[in-house]
Residue, then its C-alpha position, 0 to 999 in steps of 0.5 A: m459496467a458492460n465489459q466486466r466479467s466474472t473471475s471466480n470460476p475455480m478452473l481459472s486458478v490453473e491458469l494463474i499458477s505460473l503467475f504465482k510461481h513467479q511471485l513466490n520465487a521472488c519471495q524466496l520460497r524454498p522447498d523446505e518451507l511452509c507457505l500459509i495461505i490465509t483467505d476468507t469466505a468472501f474473497n475470490p477463491v481462485v487466488a488462494d487456490a492458485c497460490f496453493g498450487a504454485a507453492y506445491e509446484l515449487g516443492a514447498e509445503a502449503i496450507k490454505l486457511v479459510i477464516p470467516y468474513g463477517k465474524p471475528i477472526p478466530k485468533k487462537s487457531l490463526g495465531a498458532a498456524m501463523l507461527d508455524a509458517d515461513l511465508i504467509v500470503y493473505p488474499t483476504t478482506h481482513t487487514l491482518h497487518y494490523s493484528d498482534e498475531m502478524r506482529e509476532f510472526l514478523a518478529k520471529g523472522g517470518r515473511t508476509m505478502m498481502a495479495v488483494q489487488p485485482l488479478h489484472a493488476m497483480d499480473r501487470l505489477r508482478a515482481d520486477t527487479d528494477v522496482i525492487r532496486r528503486a524501492k530499496t535505494g529510495a528507502a536508504y535515502l529516507q532512512k538517513a533523513d530527519s525531515i521531509h519538505m514537499t512542494s508543488p507549483h500549485g501551492t503545496d508547501l508541507t514539512m514533517q519530521i520522521t526521526g526514528r521512524p522506519a523507512l519502508a521499501t515496498y516492492g511487492v514481495a516478501d523476500e527478507p526475514g521480518h518483511l511484510d509487503f503488498w503485491g503490486g506495491g512499488m513505493v517508499q514509505t514512512a509514518q511521519l512523527e505525529g503532530t509534526l506535519e505543518g503547512t498546505l497541501v493543494l490537490n490539483t486537477g488530475d490528482l487523486i483521492f484513491m480511497l474514493a476513486r476520485y480524480i480532482e476536478n477543481p483544486v482543493e486546499i488542505l491546511f495542516k497544523e500540528g499534524r492535523i487537518v484544520e481546514i479544507k478549502g473549496n466550494h466544489l464537489d471534490a472538497f465537499m466529498l473530502r470533508h464529508y468522508l473524513n467527518s463521517f468517522e466522527d473521530a478526531n484521529a481521522l483528521m490526523a496525517g498518518h504517513m507519506a509515500w512516493g511511487v517508483d513503478r513505471r508500469a503503474e497506470w495513473l488512471s487505473q481507478s477509472i478504466q473499465y478493465a475486463e476483470p473487475g476491480s480498480s487498483a489502488a496499487d497503481s495509484e500509490s505506485y505510480f512513478g514519481n507521485i507523492q502521497i500524503e495519507i490521512g488516518s491510521n498509521n499503527d500497523v505492524a510496518f509503519q509503527g505509528k501511534n494514530r489509530s483510526r478507521a479512516h485511511l485516505g490516500l491523497c496522491c499528487l502529481e508534479s510535486s517535489l520532495t527533499l530529504d534534509g534539503l537533498e532533492i529527491i523528486k522535482h516536479g514528479e521526476f527523480v533527481p538522484q541518478d540511482l532512482q531514475 
């Protein structure tokens, strides 16, 4: 696109240090702690360098670890380095939140923040006390519930069971022992019990398949039975792309519902995946965090946070506007607006 520009000049890291100091402060990084920054040979180097400089300016120790992009992760050295750290920040193409090494690090009380969104999104969606409050309050509601019911004026009617699954407050910073978070995130999440999601999800005009950066033009009706997609109804391009993408994995688990979420960040931009920002890269964080939207994710939920059982290479988020949600019958969201006063 004509207005894109490169952001890989190493001098840019100097300008980003103040932004990273803001985020590391929110992560409660102390002068007596070690911040481990994990990146790879393909990721924009200015991100790791800015984090490195910010950690040192805050008086902490810092190590930058560069791992291969196209080869297996050197697990022996990576695991040892992670266990020495207090805070891990990972701007990398690798999904370390699925690794055993990350699971062990969090179990010992470590803190982790993934930093992979485009720089324009990380700047706009930097740590915010109001987002943190809404995410933690929403997770408290979710933790008490056993069932979720999602509806919409367009025909969505879904039920799912969540008894015993973690209620996750995602708010962009790793501020508590054992907490993993994603810079730019502002949502409440959980993995429903596999096999329990039942009913119909209708993607209406303007809803989003965010992994395909595809805004729905013609409504798509998706039928679930025992947690699995059994039919995708629609004769237009949206339904075709959804069917083709999920079938391309040749994996029955790719059709399983993985997790659900709702967004709590008023700063998030719904059209972020279609806007030609000056700095390249669309922002999935905007899509997932958009205030009042409800997401049903299809595919994997076996990462260290969700603690689900579905393993798949598929991970497809379906983000919906104007929907409603109840927890054990308690109204949380009505047509995209929060009902409880403490979530508004």
